Structure formats: C-alpha cells, structure tokens
C-alpha positions in Angstrom: -304.7 55.0 113.5 -304.5 51.2 114.0 -302.2 50.0 116.7 -299.3 47.8 116.0 -301.0 44.9 117.6 -304.0 45.3 115.3 -302.1 45.6 112.0 -300.9 41.9 111.8 -298.6 42.6 108.9 -296.4 39.8 107.5 -292.7 40.4 107.6 -291.5 40.9 104.0 -289.3 38.3 102.3 -285.6 39.0 102.9 -286.3 40.4 106.3 -287.2 37.2 108.1 -285.0 38.1 111.1 -287.4 40.9 112.0 -290.6 40.0 113.8 -293.5 41.9 115.4 -296.0 44.4 114.2 -296.1 48.0 113.0 -299.0 50.3 112.3 -299.1 51.1 108.5 -298.4 54.8 109.2 -295.1 53.8 110.8 -293.9 51.4 108.0 -290.8 53.5 107.5 -289.7 52.6 111.1 -289.9 48.9 110.1 -287.9 49.6 106.9 -285.1 51.4 108.8 -285.0 48.6 111.5 -284.8 45.9 108.8 -282.1 47.8 107.0 -280.0 48.0 110.1 -280.0 44.2 110.0 -279.5 43.9 106.3 -276.4 46.1 106.5 -275.0 44.0 109.3 -275.3 46.7 111.9 -277.2 44.6 114.4 -276.7 41.4 116.3 -280.0 41.5 118.1 -282.3 44.4 118.8 -285.9 45.6 119.6 -287.8 48.8 119.2 -291.2 49.8 120.6 -293.0 53.1 120.0 -296.1 54.6 121.5 -298.2 57.6 120.5 -300.0 58.5 123.6 -301.1 55.1 125.1 -301.3 53.5 121.7 -298.5 51.1 120.7 -297.8 51.7 117.1 -294.5 49.8 116.7 -293.2 46.6 118.4 -290.4 44.9 116.4 -287.6 42.6 117.3 -285.0 40.5 115.5 -281.6 38.9 115.4 -279.7 36.9 118.0 -280.0 37.3 121.8 -276.8 35.2 122.1 -274.4 35.0 119.2 -272.5 32.2 120.8 -275.4 29.7 121.0 -277.6 31.1 118.2 -280.5 31.8 120.7 -283.0 34.1 118.9 -284.2 37.4 120.2 -287.8 37.0 121.4 -290.5 39.6 122.0 -289.8 39.5 125.8 -285.9 39.4 125.6 -284.5 41.8 128.1 -281.2 43.5 127.5 -278.7 45.6 129.5 -279.1 49.3 128.5 -276.2 51.0 130.2 -277.0 54.7 131.0 -280.6 54.5 130.0 -280.7 53.7 133.7 -280.1 57.3 134.6 -283.6 58.4 133.5 -285.1 55.8 135.9 -282.9 57.0 138.8 -284.0 60.6 138.0 -287.7 59.6 137.9 -287.3 57.7 141.2 -285.6 60.8 142.8 -288.2 63.2 141.4 -291.1 61.0 142.6 -289.5 60.7 146.1 -289.1 64.5 146.3 -292.6 65.1 145.0 -294.3 62.6 147.4 -292.4 63.9 150.4 -292.5 67.6 149.6 -288.7 67.9 149.5 -287.1 70.9 147.9 -284.4 69.8 145.5 -283.1 73.4 145.2 -282.0 73.2 148.9 -278.5 72.1 149.8 -278.0 68.3 149.7 -276.4 68.4 153.1 -279.8 69.3 154.6 -280.8 65.7 154.1 -277.4 64.1 153.5 -275.4 64.8 156.7 -271.7 65.3 156.0 -272.0 65.9 152.3 -271.0 69.5 152.8 -267.4 68.4 153.4 -264.6 69.4 151.1 -266.2 72.5 149.5 -269.6 71.0 148.7 -271.9 73.0 151.1 -273.6 74.7 148.1 -274.4 71.5 146.2 -278.1 71.1 145.8 -280.3 68.1 144.8 -280.7 69.7 141.4 -276.9 69.9 141.0 -276.8 66.1 141.7 -279.4 65.4 139.1 -277.9 67.7 136.4 -274.2 66.7 136.4 -273.1 69.9 138.1 -271.7 68.5 141.4 -268.1 68.4 140.2 -267.7 64.7 141.1 -267.6 63.0 137.7 -265.2 60.3 138.8 -264.1 58.6 142.1 -260.8 60.0 143.4 -259.4 56.5 143.6 -259.9 53.2 141.7 -263.1 51.4 142.6 -263.8 47.7 142.1 -267.1 46.2 140.9 -267.4 44.4 144.2 -267.3 47.8 146.1 -269.8 49.2 143.6 -272.4 46.7 144.8 -272.7 48.7 148.1 -274.5 52.0 147.4 -273.9 53.3 150.9 -270.1 52.8 150.6 -270.1 54.5 147.2 -272.1 57.4 148.5 -269.7 57.8 151.5 -266.7 58.0 149.2 -268.3 60.8 147.2 -269.4 62.6 150.3 -265.8 62.9 151.4 -264.4 63.9 148.1 -263.5 67.4 146.9 -265.2 68.5 143.7 -263.2 69.0 140.5 -264.9 72.3 139.7 -267.0 74.7 141.7 -270.4 73.0 141.9 -273.1 74.8 139.9 -270.6 76.7 137.7 -270.1 74.0 135.0 -271.3 70.6 134.1 -269.7 67.3 133.1 -271.1 63.8 132.6 -271.0 61.8 135.8 -270.7 58.4 134.1 -271.0 56.2 137.2 -271.0 58.6 140.1 -274.3 60.1 138.9 -276.2 57.0 140.2 -274.8 57.1 143.7 -275.3 60.9 144.0 -278.8 61.1 142.6 -279.6 57.7 144.1 -279.0 59.2 147.6 -282.1 61.3 147.1 -284.1 58.1 147.1 -282.0 56.2 149.7 -281.9 59.0 152.2 -285.4 60.4 151.8 -287.2 57.1 151.2 -285.0 54.4 152.7 -285.0 52.1 149.6 -282.3 51.6 147.0 -283.0 52.9 143.5 -283.5 49.3 142.3 -286.0 48.6 145.1 -287.9 51.8 144.6 -288.2 51.3 140.8 -289.5 47.7 141.4 -292.0 48.7 144.1 -293.2 52.1 142.8 -292.7 52.1 139.0 -292.0 48.8 137.2 -294.2 46.6 139.4 -297.4 48.7 139.6 -297.2 49.7 136.0 -296.3 46.2 134.7 -293.0 47.2 133.1 -290.4 44.6 132.2 -287.4 46.5 133.5 -285.1 45.9 136.5 -282.4 48.0 138.1 -280.8 44.9 139.5 -282.1 41.9 137.6 -283.0 38.6 139.3 -281.6 35.3 138.1 -284.7 34.3 136.1 -284.4 37.5 134.1 -280.7 37.1 133.5 -281.2 33.6 132.3 -283.1 34.9 129.2 -281.3 38.2 128.8 -279.4 39.1 125.7 -275.7 38.8 125.7 -273.7 41.9 124.8 -271.2 41.7 122.0 -269.1 44.2 120.0 -270.8 45.2 116.7 -269.6 43.3 113.7 -269.7 46.4 111.5 -267.4 49.4 111.9 -269.4 51.5 109.4 -271.6 52.7 112.2 -268.9 53.8 114.5 -267.6 56.9 112.7 -264.0 58.0 113.0 -260.7 56.3 113.2 -260.0 52.9 114.8 -259.4 52.8 118.5 -255.6 52.6 118.1 -255.3 55.4 115.6 -254.2 58.9 116.8 -257.1 61.2 116.3 -256.6 64.4 114.3 -258.6 67.5 113.7 -260.7 69.6 116.0 -264.1 68.0 115.2 -266.1 66.8 118.2 -265.3 63.1 117.8 -261.6 63.7 117.5 -261.6 65.8 120.7 -263.5 63.1 122.5 -261.2 60.4 121.3 -258.1 62.4 122.4 -259.7 62.6 125.9 -260.4 58.9 125.8 -256.8 58.1 125.1 -255.5 60.2 128.0 -255.8 58.0 131.1 -255.8 61.1 133.4 -258.5 63.0 131.6 -261.9 63.4 133.3 -263.3 61.3 130.5 -261.1 58.3 131.1 -261.3 58.5 134.9 -265.1 58.9 134.8 -265.6 55.8 132.5 -262.9 53.6 134.3 -264.0 53.9 137.9 -265.3 51.2 138.4 -262.9 49.5 136.0 -264.9 47.1 134.0 -261.9 45.9 132.1 -261.0 43.9 135.2 -264.4 42.3 135.5 -264.8 38.8 133.8 -267.4 39.3 131.1 -267.6 43.0 131.8 -271.3 44.0 131.5 -272.3 40.4 130.8 -271.2 39.6 134.4 -274.2 38.4 136.3 -273.0 39.9 139.6 -272.8 43.3 138.0 -276.2 43.0 136.4 -277.7 41.8 139.7 -276.1 44.7 141.6 -278.3 47.4 140.0 -275.8 50.2 139.7 -278.1 53.3 139.6 -276.2 55.0 136.7 -275.7 51.9 134.6 -277.7 49.0 135.8 -281.0 48.6 134.0 -282.0 45.4 132.2 -285.1 46.0 130.1 -287.1 45.0 127.1 -287.7 47.7 124.5 -291.4 47.6 125.4 -290.6 48.1 129.1 -288.4 51.1 128.3 -290.9 52.6 126.0 -293.6 52.0 128.6 -291.7 53.8 131.2 -291.6 57.0 129.0 -295.2 56.5 128.1 -296.2 56.4 131.7 -294.0 59.5 132.5 -295.9 61.5 129.8 -299.2 60.2 131.1 -298.5 61.4 134.7 -298.5 57.9 136.2 -295.0 58.3 137.7 -294.7 62.0 138.6 -297.2 64.9 138.1 -297.2 66.6 134.7 -295.9 69.8 136.3 -293.1 67.9 137.9 -292.1 66.4 134.6 -292.2 69.7 132.8 -290.0 71.2 135.4 -287.6 68.3 135.2 -287.1 68.5 131.5 -286.4 72.2 131.5 -282.7 72.4 130.6 -280.5 73.3 133.6 -277.2 73.1 131.6 -276.2 73.3 128.0 -272.8 73.7 126.3 -269.3 72.3 126.6 -269.2 69.2 128.8 -266.2 69.0 131.1 -266.1 65.2 130.7 -267.4 64.3 127.3 -265.7 67.4 125.7 -268.7 67.6 123.3 -271.7 69.9 123.9 -274.4 68.3 126.1 -277.6 69.4 127.7 -279.4 68.1 130.8 -282.6 68.8 132.7 -282.9 67.0 136.0 -281.5 63.6 135.0 -282.8 63.7 131.4 -280.8 64.4 128.4 -282.0 67.3 126.2 -281.2 67.7 122.4 -277.5 68.3 121.9 -274.5 66.6 120.2 -274.8 63.8 122.8 -278.6 63.4 122.3 -279.1 64.0 118.6 -282.7 64.2 117.5 -284.5 65.5 114.3 -285.4 69.1 114.0 -289.1 68.4 114.9 -287.9 66.9 118.2 -285.7 69.7 119.4 -288.3 71.5 121.6 -290.1 68.6 123.3 -287.8 65.6 123.3 -286.0 64.2 126.3 -284.7 60.9 127.5 -281.3 59.1 127.8 -279.0 57.1 125.6 -277.1 54.1 126.6 -273.5 53.5 125.6 -273.4 51.3 122.6 -276.7 52.2 121.0 -279.7 51.9 123.2 -282.1 54.8 123.7 -285.2 55.8 125.7 -287.0 58.9 124.5 -290.2 60.8 125.0 -291.6 64.0 123.5 -293.9 66.2 125.6 -295.1 68.1 122.5 -295.8 65.1 120.2 -296.8 62.5 122.8 -294.2 60.0 121.6 -292.5 57.4 123.7 -289.8 55.1 122.4 -287.5 52.3 123.6 -284.7 50.8 121.5 -282.3 48.2 123.0 -279.4 46.4 121.3 -276.8 43.8 122.2 -274.4 44.5 119.3 -272.6 47.5 120.7 -271.6 50.4 118.5 -269.0 52.9 119.7 -270.7 56.3 119.7 -271.9 57.5 123.1 -274.8 59.3 121.6 -276.3 56.0 120.5 -274.9 55.9 117.0 -276.5 56.3 113.7 -278.7 53.2 114.2 -280.8 54.9 116.8 -280.7 58.3 115.1 -282.1 56.8 111.9 -284.9 55.1 113.9 -285.8 58.2 115.8 -285.9 60.2 112.6 -288.2 57.6 111.0 -290.6 57.9 113.9 -290.9 61.6 113.5 -291.2 61.4 109.8 -294.1 59.0 110.3 -296.0 61.7 112.1 -296.3 64.0 109.1 
C-alpha cells in the first residue's frame, strides 16, 4: 500500500477546497470528505488516518476563520472539545503504570480528603469511567475558577455523589477532567497539560496542546455554528421534543435546567464567557476534560502511538479499553459505554459493524473524533470548526469512519 504522502493525487475539479493526499485504496474517504463540503456541512475540517505507522489519508479544506476568509492549512489546529478526555486518560494511565499505582484502590489512598461525603469507596477506575457520581458541580462555576485545577478538585472532593459510586455511570462532561486529572496531579505533580506536553506531545512530535500557547492560538481555527441543519437530526432547539426515541429523550433532558444533563454541561457556564470556546483564556487554561487544541494529524498520531505502545504498554492499553460500563447513561440518557477514559461502541460512539470489537476513542461535541482500533491497527483524527449538534459527532464523522473501514476490504 502506498502512503498518502507518496500518492500525490490531484484534487478533482469541483472539489478545489480539499487539499492533501490519500492513498488510492482510501479514495472513498476523500470522496466522503469532499461530499461533506459539497453539501455545505463543513466550514473547515481535516482528517488524517494511519494504518499501523503508515499515513494513508491526510486531507484538509475550507475556512479556518469564516469572518476573515482565512483558509484551513495542513497545520491548522482546532479546539476539539471532549477529545481531550482520551489524552487525560492516557496521562493518568501512564502515570499509574510508571509509578506502579493501583487504580482499583480507593482514590482517598492518594487523594487525602476525597473520602468525604460518602466517597470512601470511589476508586481511580471509577474516576476514569464516569462512575464517581459527580457529573456536575453542586454550584455554578465560572470559567475563571475553572482555570485552577486544584480549586476545582477541592470542590469535587467535598461534594456528595448523586448516586452510589460504582453502581451506575453518567457522563462527567467537565468534572471528568478534574477528577481523572488528579491521578496525574497528585501522583506526578504536573497538570494534565504539562504532563501531555512533556511526556506525550513533545517527545512524539505531536501537534496537540492541552492549554495552547499564544503562537498556536494565533493560527487556530475559529469555531462557528454549522450552516447546514441537515446534519443535526431532530427538531430545532426551540421545539418541544416528542416521542421516546433516544434523541427526543436527550433533548428533553437538555431543556430541563435541573436535569443532570443540563447541570453537567452548564458548569462552567460557557454562555457567560465572551466568545465561548473561542475565548483565548479558556483555550490557554487547558481544561482537562475539554481543552485540547490539535491538528487532525496530531490527534491521529496520538492514537497511532497508543497502539504502538509508545505511550503506555500494550497490556495497559488492552486493560484500559475493556468496557467497565455499558448501558443507560444517567446524564446523556442514551446508552453509552466506557473503558478507562475511552469511549467504546454505543449510541454515543457509533461505529461500523467491523469496528465494534476493537474500536475505542472519544468524540468531541460538535463533530470531532479521535479513534483507534486494536484489531485493525487503524488510527484516525478528524477535527472541525463548523459545529454540528449531535454529541456523538454527527453523521459527518460517522460517514468518514465507515469509509475508512470500507477501504480495508
């Protein structure tokens, strides 16, 4: 198989927005990527795919900033929301592996005071698999407060869980980072952002940052709402949802300000932040659940290096992707499945049939996704700045992932 860099294919007429290279065997990935632009589903986007260590797809196109007309370049970084959680999990797993720490032991054994308010039985694995019962802060939290990981961790340490830890799971939208991140901060001494820079991104040459410096933010893509509603599925935001289908149930939860869903996604309250996730202060803070700024190639390279054993040992990774929870999610309402920090196939991590045994990774709200497959040796990164509405990454990413697997036949 020729690599993407070797193929040197010209971009077909009518798809001039899309640049890059694609190995001939993966031409259907290019076709789907171009079609997303042709249908008006993208503002700017990039996708990179590896099979083993071989890069077979590296494509990009569209606008990095719709206001100025700045084009998306090969090295354009983009904020990728909860794709961050996989990086935080990897940092925690590497910290535990290197230090010989047992993540099945109570978290209070290395986090003094965390056993308060009924949390004595919470383990490191519970923190990594959304089982701690702390999906939202008990009070509103500002973006300024969220810049201090020690303060965020202290709030959670004193908080009572919403369910008995270990008996159910629910997506910890923001709190995940300050819970799992304490594995790194307490056992290593560095923040997640510092650890990722020193131990993962820097040594492996990956263009990704959990807490981006000014020079990176100067060239980062600017997020915008998607111009097309065709990819969002379901009723408009203001319409009352009907039916008992998964999206209707989720939308009802989103419209209830006191639901675990609403509280989990609104603390910190980004609606009060100028520019929301375009805010440079937020992007520089490196929130460990939603703070990564990355290129598609950087994100794909992270998963490539995970599979290759360059971040954690292969046996550590295999243990981490083993599902710890699966079924109804107390927060998302939909069914979800998690290993230690990594999503596994479910309604919230939809993958083709061929991927259901070996695929793991994490989506980012709005459309981005990072994915790897232990069985097939695939690693993929897809980042977008035109945000769709589906938490699972939307149909854009699902079509691209399917095209990758179809190309393996």
